[in-house]
Each structure stands twice: as structure tokens, then as C-alpha cells.
C-alpha positions as CSV (number, residue, x, y, z in Angstrom):
1,S,-0.2,0.0,0.3
2,A,1.0,3.7,-0.5
3,L,2.7,5.6,2.2
4,L,0.3,8.9,3.2
5,V,2.4,11.2,4.2
6,P,0.1,13.4,6.4
7,A,0.0,17.3,5.4
8,M,1.5,19.8,7.7
9,L,-0.9,22.7,7.2
10,T,-2.4,24.8,10.2
11,P,-6.3,24.9,10.5
12,R,-5.7,28.2,8.5
13,E,-3.6,26.6,5.7
14,E,-5.9,23.9,5.1
15,Q,-8.9,26.4,4.9
16,E,-6.8,29.2,2.5
17,M,-6.1,26.1,0.5
18,A,-10.0,24.9,0.0
19,E,-10.4,28.8,-0.7
20,V,-8.4,29.0,-3.6
21,L,-9.7,25.2,-5.0
22,E,-13.4,26.4,-4.7
23,S,-12.4,30.0,-6.3
24,E,-15.2,31.2,-8.4
25,C,-13.2,32.2,-11.2
26,A,-9.9,31.0,-11.6
27,V,-7.3,28.9,-9.1
28,E,-4.4,30.5,-8.0
29,M,-1.7,28.0,-9.1
30,D,1.4,29.5,-7.9
31,K,-0.6,29.9,-4.6
32,L,-2.1,26.7,-4.3
33,A,1.6,25.1,-5.2
34,T,3.1,26.9,-2.2
35,L,0.5,25.4,-0.1
36,C,0.9,21.7,-0.9
37,R,4.8,22.2,-0.3
38,L,3.6,21.0,3.3
39,G,1.5,18.3,2.0
40,I,-2.3,18.1,0.9
41,P,-5.0,17.1,3.4
42,E,-6.8,14.1,2.2
43,R,-10.1,15.8,1.7
44,L,-8.3,18.3,-0.6
45,R,-6.0,15.9,-2.2
46,A,-8.3,14.7,-5.3
47,E,-9.0,18.2,-6.5
48,A,-5.6,19.5,-6.0
49,W,-3.8,16.8,-7.8
50,K,-6.1,17.5,-10.8
51,Y,-4.7,21.2,-10.7
52,L,-1.1,20.2,-10.2
53,L,-1.2,17.8,-12.8
54,G,-2.6,20.3,-15.3
55,V,-5.8,18.0,-15.9
56,T,-8.0,20.3,-14.5
57,R,-7.2,23.9,-15.6
58,P,-7.5,27.0,-13.3
59,E,-9.6,29.1,-15.7
60,K,-13.0,28.1,-14.2
61,A,-14.8,29.3,-17.3
62,Q,-12.3,27.8,-19.6
63,E,-13.0,24.3,-17.4
64,L,-17.0,24.3,-18.0
65,S,-16.9,25.2,-21.4
66,L,-14.5,22.4,-22.1
67,G,-16.5,19.9,-20.0
68,K,-19.7,20.9,-21.5
69,L,-18.2,20.3,-25.2
70,M,-16.7,17.1,-24.2
71,E,-19.9,16.1,-22.7
72,Q,-21.4,17.0,-26.4
73,R,-19.2,15.0,-28.1
74,Y,-19.6,12.0,-25.7
75,L,-23.4,11.8,-26.3
76,R,-22.6,12.5,-30.1
77,L,-19.8,9.1,-29.8
78,E,-22.9,7.6,-27.8
79,R,-25.7,8.0,-30.0
80,A,-23.5,7.3,-33.2
81,W,-22.8,4.0,-31.7
82,Q,-26.1,2.9,-30.9
83,S,-27.3,3.3,-34.0
84,D,-24.1,1.1,-35.3
85,P,-22.1,-0.2,-32.9
86,Q,-20.0,-2.0,-35.2
87,L,-19.8,0.9,-38.3
88,E,-18.6,3.7,-35.4
89,L,-16.3,1.5,-33.8
90,T,-14.1,0.7,-37.1
91,R,-14.3,4.7,-38.5
92,R,-12.7,5.8,-34.6
93,I,-10.2,3.0,-35.1
94,K,-9.2,4.0,-38.5
95,A,-9.4,7.7,-37.1
96,E,-6.8,7.3,-34.7
97,V,-4.6,5.0,-36.8
98,R,-4.3,7.8,-39.2
99,G,-3.7,10.1,-36.7
100,H,-0.5,7.9,-34.9
101,H,0.3,7.2,-38.6
102,A,0.6,10.9,-39.3
103,A,1.9,11.4,-36.1
104,A,4.8,9.0,-36.6
105,P,8.0,10.5,-37.7
106,H,9.4,9.4,-41.4
């Protein structure tokens, strides 16, 4: 099992980290990184790592727009797959192969 190191934040710092993550407009990445140097409380760990690893964008409006766009794309793919699973799967595989082939050094 992984070794979990307890966060060494004061209650005030932990609250500050929570506020940084819950910001309505944007997560202040410099402030988040500074606070995380002393550890990340378990209750905030998943959210903090999404930002630290770049999985989630610090700008909340962009993240919401991107999430909505990805949801729409997923729903379109799901509908296409439900109408003809084999055709959609074949099309997607061919597109992925073409994309990887084009990106490969020649």
C-alpha cells in the first residue's frame, strides 16, 4: 500500500487551500503550489492534484466550457455507437490509426 504522509498545514492554511480550490473564477496556481509543499489534506487531495498535474484548467470558465464540449462530443459518439456499434467503432479505430501514422516520424 502507498505511504500517505499527513499534511503539515495549520487549520488556517488548510482552509486557505480549500478557498483557493473553490475559487469561482480561477485557481491561483502559485498559491496552490506553495500551500501544497507542506502536504495536501486527504479531503482536498484529489481536487488539488487535478490542478497540479494540469488535468483541470485553473480558469474555471474555460474548464466549464471544455467540460460541456466534451460532454456533447461524448453524447454524439454514444448516439452514433448505439445506432450502429460496429460502423462507429471501425470509423474511430481508422481515425486513430491515421492520426498516429501521421504523427509518427518518417
